[in-house]
PAVEX-104289 format. One record per residue (C-alpha): x, y, z. Coordinates in steps of 0.25 Angstrom, whole numbers, plus 5000, padded with zeros to 4 digits. Example, Ala and Ser with C-alpha at 12.3 -4.5 7.8 and 13.67 -1.06 7.14 Angstrom:
% PAVEX-104289
504949825031
505549965029
***
This chain:
% PAVEX-104289
522558335315
521558325326
521358195333
520258105326
518958085333
518757955342
517757845339
517657775326
518057895318
519257905326
519657755324
519557775309
520457895310
521557815319
522757765313
523757675320
525057665312
526457625313
527657675306
528457555302
529757545294
531257505293
532257575302
532557715297
531457725287
530957845293
529757795302
530057895314
530358015305
529057985298
528257975311
528858105316
528358175303
526958115305
526858165319
527358305315
526358325304
525258275313
525558375323
526058275334
527458335335
527958475332
529358445327
529758325319
530858245326
531958175318
532458025320
533858065317
533858175327
533258085338
532058175339
530958085333
529658095342
529357945340
530857895343
530757945358
531657845364
533057895366
533557765359
532757795347
533257945347
534757905348
534657795337
533657865328
532757735327
531357695332
531457595343
530157595349
528757615343
528257745346
526757785346
526157915342
524757975338
524558095328
523358145320
523258165305
522058205297
521058175309
521758035311
522457985323
523757915319
524457825330
525857805325
526857705330
528257725325
528957595325
530457555325
531157505312
532357435318
532157285318
532557275333
531257345337
530357255328
529357225340
529057375340
528557375326
527757245328
527057285340
526657425334
526157355321
525257265330
524457385334
524457475322
523357485311
524357535300
525757575297
526657655288
527857585283
529057685280
530057645270
531357715266
531257765252
532757715249
532757585257
531257535255
530857415263
531957375273
531957255282
531257315294
530257385285
529957245280
529857185294
528857285299
528057285287
527857135288
527557155303
526457255299
525857155289
525757055300
524857145307
524157185294
524457335296
524057425283
525257515279
525657635272
527157655267
527957775267
529157785258
530057875266
531357945263
531057975249
532058085250
533257995252
534157965240
533857835234
532357835238
531457755229
529957755231
529657645221
530757555226
530157565240
528857515235
529457405228
530157355240
528857365248
528257265237
529457175237
529857175252
528557195259
527557135249
526757265250
525957335239
526457475240
525457585235
526157715232
525257835236
526357935234
527657935226
528858025229
529158135220
530658125219
531658045228
532858075236
533258215236
532158245225
531058195233
530158315235
528658265235
527658155235
526658125224
525258075230
524757975221
523357975227
523158125226
524058145214
524758265221
526158305224
526458315239
527558405244
527958425259
528258565265
528258555280
526958515285
526258545272
525958435261
525858515248
524958435238
524958475223
524558395211
525658315204
526258375192
526158305178
527558245180
527258205194
525958145190
526558065179
527558015190
526457975199
525557915189
526057775189
526157775204
524657825205
524257715195
524857605203
524257655215
522857665209
523057525202
523357465216
522157525223
521257485212
521457345216
520757375229
519557455225
518657435213
518157575212
519557635212
519957525201
518757575192
519057715194
520557695191
520357605179
519257705174
520357815174
519657905185
520557995193
520557945207
520458045218
521158015231
519857995238
519557875229
520957815231
521257835246
520157735251
520757625242
522157655247
521657635261
520857515258
522157445252
522957495263
522057435274
522057305267
523557305266
523457285251
524257405248
525257495255
525157645252
526457705250
526857855253
528157925252
529058035257
530158075266
529758085281
531158155285
530858265274
529358275279
528858225265
527658135264
527258125279
525858195279
525358105267
525757985274
524958025286
523758055277
523957915271
523957855285
522557915288
522057875274
522557735272
522957665285
521957595294
521257645307
520957545318
519557525312
520157485298
521057365302
520557235306
520057225320
521057165330
520757025336
520956975349
520756845357
519756835368
520556775380
519356695385
518656645373
519856645364
518956705353
519556805343
518956945346
518957055336
519257195342
518457295336
519057435336
517957495344
518057575357
516857505363
517457365362
518157295373
519657345374
520757275367
522157335366
523557285363
524757325370
525857335359
526957405367
527357435382
528257545386
528857575400
528757715405
529257755418
529157605423
527657595418
527157525406
526557605394
525757505385
525457545371
524157485366
523357475354
521857475357
521057385347
519657385353
518957455365
519657565373
520757585383
520357675394
521257745404
521057685418
520257565413
520557415415
520957325404
521357175403
522757145399
522357015391
523756965389
524056965403
522656935409
522657055418
521857185420
522557315420
522057465420
522357555409
523157665414
523357795406
523157795390
524057875381
524257905366
525657905363
526557995355
527957935356
528357955371
527258055373
525858015378
524458075377
523458025387
522157955383
520857915391
520557795382
521057735369
520157665359
520257565347
521457585338
522257675348
523657655352
523957705366
524857695378
524357635392
525057675405
524757615418
524657465414
525657365421
525457245412
525457265397
526557205389
526657215374
525657135367
524657135378
523157145376
522257245384
520757215383
519457225390
519257125401
517857095395
518557055382
519956995385
520556985371
521956955367
522557025355
523756965347
525057005354
526257065348
527356975342
528556945350
530056955345
531156865350
532456945355
533656905347
534856975354
535156975369
536057065378
536657025392
536457135402
537257135415
536757225427
537857265436
537057225449
535757165454
535157305455
535457335441
534957205437
533557235443
533557365436
533957305423
532857195424
531857305427
532257395415
532257275405
530957225411
530357365407
530957355393
530457215391
529057265393
529257365382
529957275372
529457135370
530757105361
531657115373
531956995382
532756985395
533256875404
534156875416
535256775417
535456735431
536856665428
537456795422
536656905429
536356955415
535057005409
534956955395
534157065386
533657015373
533157095361
532957115346
534357165342
535557245346
534857385345
533657335353
534557295364
535357425363
534057505365
533657425377
534957445384
534957595381
533557595387
533957525399
535157625401
534357745398
532957715405
533457635417
534957685419
535457545418
536757505411
536957355412
538157285405
537757225392
538357115384
538457095369
537057055362
536856905361
535956835351
534756775357
534556635351
533556525352
533756375352
533056265344
533156115342
533556055328
532955915330
532055835338
532455775352
531855715364
532155745379
531655675392
531855725406
531455675420
531455775432
531355715446
531755805458
531355845471
531055995473
530656055486
530355915492
529455885480
529755785469
529555825455
529555735443
529455755428
529855675415
529655735401
530055685387
529955775376
530355805361
530955935355
530855965340
531256085331
530256175326
530356275314
530956405316
530156515323
529156415328
529456435343
529256315353
528156205354
527956135367
527056005367
526655935379
525655835372
525355745384
523955715389
523555815399
522655715406
523755625409
524755745414
524355855423
524355995416
525356045426
526355945422
526155965407
526256125409
527556105417
528156025405
527756135395
528356245405
529656155406
529756155391
529556305390
530556335400
531556235393
531356305379
531756435385
533156395386
533856295376
534956195379
535856245368
535956395372
534956435382
534156505371
532656485370
532256355362
531356385350
530756315338
530656185346
529456095349
529456015362
528555895364
528355825377
528355675374
528155615388
528155645402
528355545414
527755555428
528155505442
526955495452
527155595464
528255665458
527855715444
527655875444
527555995436
528956035440
529555895436
528955905422
529356045420
530756015423
530755885415
530155955403
531256055403
532355955405
531855865394
531755985385
533256015387
533655865384
532855875371
533356005367
534855955369
534555835359
533755925349
535055985344
534756125349
535156245340
535256395341
534256485334
534956625332
534256755327
534356765312
534356905307
533956955294
534957065289
534657155277
535857235273
535757345262
537157375256
537757445243
538057335233
539557355235
539457295249
538557175246
539757075246
540257135259
538957125266
538756975261
540156935266
539857005280
538556925281
539156795277
540156815288
538956825298
538356695293
537256765286
536356705275
536056805264
534556805261
534356915250
535157015242
534457125234
534457275230
533657385237
533857535236
535157525229
535757425240
536057285241
535257215252
535757095258
534757005267
535356905276
535056815288
536156805299
536156755314
536156875323
537356825331
538256855319
537756995317
538357075329
539157185324
538657155310
538157295307
539557355310
540257255300
539157285290
539457435290
540957405289
540857305277
539957405270
540557535273
539257575281
538357565269
537557445273
536157445280
535857335289
534457285294
534457155303
533157095309
532856965316
532356855306
532256725315
532956625324
533656515317
534756415318
536256465317
537056415306
***
């Protein structure tokens, strides 16, 4: 369990992995066991008791869920394993997204009863977007109704994955007592920290034979030598099989699957072995690429400590009023006390202290090389998605996807002093969480806080109360909508006014037209730059941007719209940038009013698992909410109903669902898209 050596050997022995899954699949429980068996902690915490090491926020301990990604480092079989335990609740999807952005591999955890659930599907597809090789761990095989083969089939159908079973459970539910290793053909039993391996009995060997044949046939497609040996009837040793499993895993052609029960301490150590055997080191994955900010050329970032620095800030925490930036180093070295360039913001800053994290504990470091995930204190500028680089090679890494808030809450401070404190508190939270938004409404004196869902906003309010001692009055959550246009229209405006003793004039004629959903905004000012001063054209574009920030129908931002300037008029001696900016905004409002503005509301995808006796009640309840039924199928003995529903009609829905189904329905809700209301 000693730390691996540094340098190239150390890079090959480094694993950056994430634990990803649906809520309540057992991610945090599994992570606790990994840390215990690796000697990182001396007592296993339990999620249901609020003692899990990685769920260190009070909100996490109270609710029994993971809210913020927690980082830790442990050592196993001379490998350094950096682990990020990610949330499973849909309200905290950004935490998964920014973790996957900096990981080299992942372990997908699936419940042996429920199989692939909606958030499992979401995070799996996120990991595919970032081309992350994965292992799968089928957990909770001790639960009644657990079905290993059914979980693998759901992976094929719902994830499009090719699962490769490396183990099978011996027994299920209360009869689950051991694991059969298909690679070594051994029976694994678990007693305390010891894994006992004995050869499979004749009956167990017969049970495992078709699974082993399926494993070898799948691997034979990826290696000619193994194919020849297999077809020739040779007995294949683990040493011949493991390199082919690793090759297929790194290419993302196959997903090795292991199994067990984390809560009963079964199957954890073999999973850790598999992480070391099959998941990639930073040297095994494709080199990261960045764009040189001066030449705009694409630069390959070799994982070499002697190369110029390139690191990505994937998360920012606030500790005692100071920023703690979590960063992944892709090339070069971060050195304590050295200067680096924040390429995103174009400013130089000194690296303060460096730490390796273990949940909320920190281990000091002097420097961090390629592949390392570290925390940096003492820097004033970093935000999520910023690139830190060497001043001699200012490269910009691809940033992290942004998510649009769908729910808002009005906060009313009691006085001016509390307003200032509240704005400061929310400002700190905005630095940590890119999915939060905040606007001050001067007319009502309210702060409008926006987030990804009711739970998200609840957690933020709890943190404001606990960390800052503030208890502002809060209104009911309101849906955050967008506005769009449904037809083409033109608008024209003339602005002519004297301001501060100076005359300002501008005349703008423009056209607006609808764009397909999720296409955002397009602004075109296709006038000859030789005939019009650049400052005037820039002022028109700024006026249009300002105008699109607030629609005429609702005050919500305007999206999925194209704006094209058709003409501009001038008046000698009076035309000015101010005039054109004001005229552009007024012409846009006129055009939007004529273009039949309409509201785009957040549409949510609901997935409800319910016993067959209650399907009619669920469909009736969904019909009353204006839902559109998308799918109805069987899974794990339940009927699963998938439907699309406007978010505004779902307040209190979970309570109504519990009442209609006698508490026997499971509900998962996630944001799908902004679309027109019926």
